C-alpha positions as CSV (number, residue, x, y, z in Angstrom):
1,M,38.0,31.7,43.6
2,P,34.6,30.3,42.8
3,G,33.8,30.4,39.1
4,M,37.4,30.5,38.0
5,R,38.6,27.3,36.3
6,G,42.1,26.2,36.7
7,S,43.2,28.7,39.3
8,G,44.3,25.9,41.7
9,E,46.3,24.2,39.0
10,R,48.0,27.5,38.1
11,E,48.9,28.1,41.8
12,D,50.4,24.5,42.0
13,V,52.5,25.1,38.9
14,N,53.7,28.5,40.2
15,R,54.5,27.0,43.6
16,R,56.4,24.1,41.9
17,R,58.4,26.6,39.7
18,F,59.2,28.6,42.8
19,V,60.5,25.5,44.7
20,I,62.6,24.5,41.7
21,V,64.2,28.0,41.3
22,C,64.9,28.1,45.0
23,A,66.5,24.7,45.0
24,L,68.7,25.7,42.0
25,S,69.8,28.9,43.6
26,L,70.7,27.0,46.8
27,L,73.2,24.8,44.9
28,P,75.7,27.6,44.0
29,C,75.3,29.1,47.4
30,T,76.1,25.8,49.2
31,A,79.1,25.2,46.8
32,T,80.4,28.7,47.6
33,C,80.2,28.2,51.3
34,V,81.9,24.8,51.1
35,L,84.7,26.1,49.0
36,W,85.1,29.2,51.2
37,A,85.3,27.0,54.4
38,R,87.8,24.7,52.6
39,T,90.3,27.6,52.2
40,Y,90.6,27.7,56.0
41,R,91.9,24.1,56.3
42,P,95.5,23.8,57.5
43,M,98.2,23.6,54.8
44,M,101.7,22.5,55.4
45,R,103.1,23.9,52.2
46,A,102.2,26.3,49.4
47,A,101.6,23.4,47.0
48,D,98.7,22.3,49.1
49,A,96.6,25.3,48.0
50,D,93.8,24.5,45.5
51,A,94.5,25.8,42.0
52,L,92.2,26.0,39.0
53,D,93.9,26.4,35.6
54,L,91.7,28.3,33.1
55,T,94.2,28.1,30.1
56,H,97.0,25.8,29.2
57,A,98.8,28.1,26.7
58,D,100.3,31.6,26.8
59,P,99.0,33.8,28.5
60,Y,98.3,31.5,31.4
61,Y,95.3,32.3,33.7
62,W,94.5,30.5,37.0
63,F,92.9,30.9,40.4
64,I,94.6,29.9,43.6
65,S,92.7,29.6,46.9
66,N,94.3,31.3,49.8
67,R,93.4,31.4,53.4
68,G,89.9,32.9,53.3
69,G,90.5,34.4,49.8
70,L,91.0,33.8,46.1
71,T,93.8,35.0,43.9
72,F,93.4,35.4,40.1
73,C,96.8,35.0,38.4
74,R,98.0,35.8,34.9
75,Q,101.4,34.9,33.4
76,V,102.9,35.7,30.0
77,G,105.9,33.7,29.0
78,K,108.3,32.2,31.5
79,D,109.4,35.4,33.2
80,W,108.8,34.7,36.9
81,D,111.5,37.2,38.1
82,Q,109.5,40.4,37.3
83,P,106.1,40.0,38.9
84,K,103.5,42.7,38.3
85,P,102.0,44.6,41.3
86,M,99.1,42.9,43.0
87,F,95.8,44.6,43.7
88,R,92.4,43.7,45.3
89,L,89.0,44.3,43.8
90,L,85.7,43.1,45.3
91,G,87.5,40.7,47.6
92,I,89.6,39.0,44.9
93,E,93.3,39.5,44.7
94,F,94.8,39.9,41.2
95,A,98.4,39.1,40.5
96,G,100.5,38.5,37.4
97,S,103.9,38.5,35.7
């Protein structure tokens, strides 16, 4: 607007901030899409599934990628023979022992 100083500079700064925020939000979106597509790759055995360990001491927590899904696991001790019932919430499967 005529008579207002610095309005063009302010618009440039706001535009630059908007572009930076958009680029930063695109990164996790792209990563999620890549990881989701990766779960559909052919696996010859169960050990080929991706796993992410969150803890290395009792209780153990980890994620396992399944075909088109994600399983959150929890284990206390070495008792693998008595698994807890699994359930789904918001598209994530929860399992434990």
